[in-house]
C-alpha positions in Angstrom: -11.9 -23.1 -3.1 -9.3 -20.6 -1.9 -10.6 -17.1 -1.3 -7.7 -14.7 -1.1 -6.7 -11.0 -1.0 -3.4 -9.5 -2.0 -1.7 -6.8 0.0 -1.0 -3.8 -2.3 2.7 -4.7 -2.6 2.0 -8.0 -4.3 0.9 -6.2 -7.5 4.1 -4.2 -7.5 6.2 -7.4 -7.2 4.2 -9.3 -9.8 4.6 -6.6 -12.4 8.4 -7.0 -12.2 8.3 -10.7 -12.9 9.5 -11.8 -16.4 6.7 -14.3 -16.6 3.9 -12.0 -15.2 1.6 -12.7 -18.1 1.8 -16.4 -17.6 1.4 -16.0 -13.8 -1.8 -14.0 -14.5 -3.0 -16.7 -16.9 -2.4 -19.4 -14.3 -4.3 -17.4 -11.7 -7.3 -16.8 -14.0 -7.3 -20.5 -15.1 -7.4 -21.8 -11.5 -11.1 -21.6 -10.7 -10.4 -22.7 -7.2 -8.3 -19.6 -6.5 -10.4 -16.4 -6.2 -8.6 -13.1 -5.6 -10.8 -10.4 -4.2 -10.5 -6.7 -4.9 -10.8 -4.2 -2.1 -11.1 -0.4 -2.4 -8.3 0.5 0.0 -5.9 -1.6 -2.1 -7.1 0.0 -5.3 -6.8 3.4 -3.7 -3.1 2.7 -2.8 -2.4 1.7 -6.4 -4.2 4.9 -7.7 -2.1 7.0 -5.3 1.1 6.2 -7.3 2.2 9.7 -8.4 1.8 10.6 -12.1 4.9 12.9 -12.0 6.8 11.1 -14.8 5.8 9.2 -17.9 7.3 6.1 -16.4 5.3 6.4 -13.2 2.1 7.1 -15.2 2.7 4.0 -17.2 3.5 1.9 -14.1 0.4 3.1 -12.4 -1.8 2.3 -15.4 -0.2 -1.2 -15.7 -0.7 -1.9 -12.0 -4.3 -0.9 -12.1 -5.0 -2.9 -15.2 -3.4 -6.0 -13.6 -5.4 -5.5 -10.4 -8.6 -5.3 -12.4 -7.7 -8.5 -14.4 -6.7 -10.5 -11.4 -9.7 -9.5 -9.2 -12.2 -9.7 -12.0 -15.7 -9.3 -10.6 -14.8 -10.3 -7.0 -15.0 -7.3 -4.7 -15.3 -6.9 -0.9 -17.0 -3.9 0.6 -15.3 -1.7 3.2 -17.2 -0.9 6.5 -16.7 0.9 9.8 -16.7 -2.5 11.5 -13.6 -3.5 9.5 -11.9 -0.2 10.5 -12.8 -0.9 14.2 -11.4 -4.4 14.0 -8.2 -3.0 12.4 -7.9 -0.5 15.2 -8.2 -3.3 17.8 -5.4 -5.1 16.0 -3.3 -1.9 16.1 -3.9 -1.3 19.8 -2.8 -4.9 20.6 0.1 -4.6 18.1 1.4 -1.6 20.1 1.1 -3.5 23.4 3.2 -6.3 21.8 6.0 -3.8 20.9 4.9 -2.8 17.4 6.7 0.4 16.5 4.8 1.8 13.5 2.1 4.5 13.9 -1.5 4.2 12.8 -1.0 6.8 10.0 1.6 4.7 8.3 1.2 1.8 5.9 0.3 -0.4 8.9 -3.2 1.1 8.9 -3.9 -0.3 5.4 -2.2 -3.6 6.3 -4.5 -4.1 9.4 -7.6 -3.0 7.4 -6.8 -5.7 4.8 -6.4 -8.4 7.4 -9.6 -7.2 9.2 -11.5 -7.4 5.9 -10.2 -10.9 5.2 -11.1 -12.0 8.7 -14.6 -10.5 8.7 -15.3 -12.0 5.2 -13.9 -15.5 6.0 -11.1 -15.4 3.4 -8.6 -18.2 3.5 -5.3 -16.3 2.7 -3.8 -12.9 2.7 -0.6 -12.7 0.6 1.9 -10.0 1.4 5.6 -9.2 0.9 5.7 -7.0 4.0 7.6 -8.8 6.7 8.0 -5.7 8.9 4.4 -4.8 9.4 1.7 -7.1 8.0 3.7 -10.3 8.5 5.7 -9.1 11.5 5.6 -10.9 14.9 3.7 -8.2 16.8 1.1 -8.0 14.0 0.7 -11.8 13.8 0.1 -11.9 17.6 -2.4 -9.1 17.3 -4.5 -10.8 14.6 -4.6 -14.1 16.4 -5.4 -12.6 19.8 -8.1 -10.1 18.7 -9.7 -12.6 16.2 -9.9 -15.2 19.0 -11.7 -12.6 21.2 -14.0 -11.6 18.4 -14.7 -15.2 17.3 -13.2 -14.7 13.9 -11.0 -17.1 12.0 -7.6 -15.6 11.2 -6.7 -16.1 7.5 -3.4 -17.8 6.6 -0.8 -15.0 6.1 1.5 -16.1 3.3 4.5 -14.5 1.7 4.9 -13.5 -1.9 7.3 -16.4 -2.5 4.4 -18.8 -1.5 2.3 -17.3 -4.3 5.0 -17.7 -6.8 5.6 -21.3 -5.8 1.9 -22.1 -6.1 1.7 -20.8 -9.7 5.1 -21.5 -11.0 4.7 -25.2 -10.1 1.7 -25.2 -12.5 3.8 -23.9 -15.4 
């Protein structure tokens, strides 16, 4: 069984795929692939501005897709997760990371911390600059080793597409 979480950007990329409905069906059909929902991810999706009719529709579509993909699988947020994410961030900065805590890097590190603390197998992301960047990867491995946590595999969006398009 693969227990996974998607970075927020995965939903935005999925919705643009011509075969998004089929990809969703394949994910739902695969009982050995469980995607977990997590409130910081849902909050980012809800934060999409409702300024135009198109953005309201996109926001609604993304939230609906999120709900269908995650189903009844949710992870709770905690202060311990935030503390672990902050440790990642501190080490990330020592390794030359350039992004500030109050940027998207905060949510990225919180997602990885949540996955690490809950023993998830994979975090999928399309963010090569922060979540999948070299300083961040070093931070996860270093801090998780110190904290006796297993670092989940951090895979790209293209890996997700390969997995489910090979089943079509």
